[in-house]
N, C-alpha and C positions, 0 to 999 in steps of 0.2 A: 728770584732765588738765586742763590750759590752757585756755587759748586769749586772745588778744590781738583786739582787736576796734578799728578804726585805724576815721579819719571826718575831713573836714574839708579832704581836697585838689580840686585843680583846678587851673583856670586861670585866670590873672590878667599885671596889664601891669607888665612890671619897676617897678622902684619900688613898688608893692604888699606887700601887704599880704594873709600866708594861718594860717592855725590849724590844728597837725592837736594831735585829740587820738585817746590813747590806753585803753579801760577794758581791762582783764584777769578775769577771769573763770574758779570752776573752782574746784582740790582744789590749793591749797597752804600755802605757809609761805613768809617774810613773803622778797619778795624784797633781792640784795643788792644789786643794784642798777638800772633802766632806765634806758630810754635811744632815742632815735631813732635809725634808719642811714639811707643815701639809693645809689641805684644806677641812674647815666645808663646811658646805652646805651651797651653796646663797652663800660664800666670798672667795676672795681671794688666789691665795697659798702662801703661805708668810713664814722666813725664819721661823726655829727654834734653828739650831744655823746647829754654823760648823766650819772644823776647816783645819784653810790652810795647808801646808807647811812651811812657816816662819811666824811668827807673833801668833795674839792674837786668842786662839775658845772666838767666838762668839755668847751670847747668846742674845734668845728675851727679853727683858723687863719682859715679862707677866711668860720667865719659868726660870727666872734666883735665882736660889735657891731652885730650886728643880727640875730641869733634869742637869745630870750630860751629856758627848756626850767625845769617845775616840774612838783613828783612832790605826789602826796594819797597819803601809806602811805594813809591810813584809806576808801579811797573803791579802789586799788587802778591810779587813772591817772597816767598823765605827757601831761604836752602841751607842743607843742610853736610857741613864740606866735616866726613869721617874717616876720619889717619889712625894704623894703629890696630888696625879691628881687632879682633876676640872672636875666638866659635863663640862664647854669651855672648857678643852683640849680635847674632844669630833672631830673625825677630821680624813681623811684619812691623810696616812704619808707615803715621798714618798725620797729614797732616793735619794740621787741627786752626783755626781762625776761631777768634773770641770779636764776634759782634757785641753790640751792644746789650740787647735781654737774648741773645744765644750761643750757644759755638756754634763747627760746623766741622765737617770730620769726610775729607778725603776718600778715598778706597782701599788707597795699603799699594806697600811696596814689599814685595819679599825682601831682604838683605838674611843669605845665608854665607858663610864666614867660617870655613873647610879645606880643609888640608885637599 
């Protein structure tokens, strides 16, 4: 079984920063990609950023220049540094890891951007 555990969410004022972390545990071969999704109330889950084993890092247009994703393959972790946060970044953020046959999800961590 694979478990993804997220941490680092919370309440922050507009313009502030947060860092999300995700650690994978269990039995698995190397993931083909690790990344972050988010889901705002009443909205579909959307991809925020992902780091594949090969190829370029992807960022959603809405977070380019503000968010930075980093992955540590030795530790099976993926972090998301979020800067210049906006109220529209408010959502539940989910860690995702893509295996060779299926994907895995974390339980989600709430990020609220409000004054």
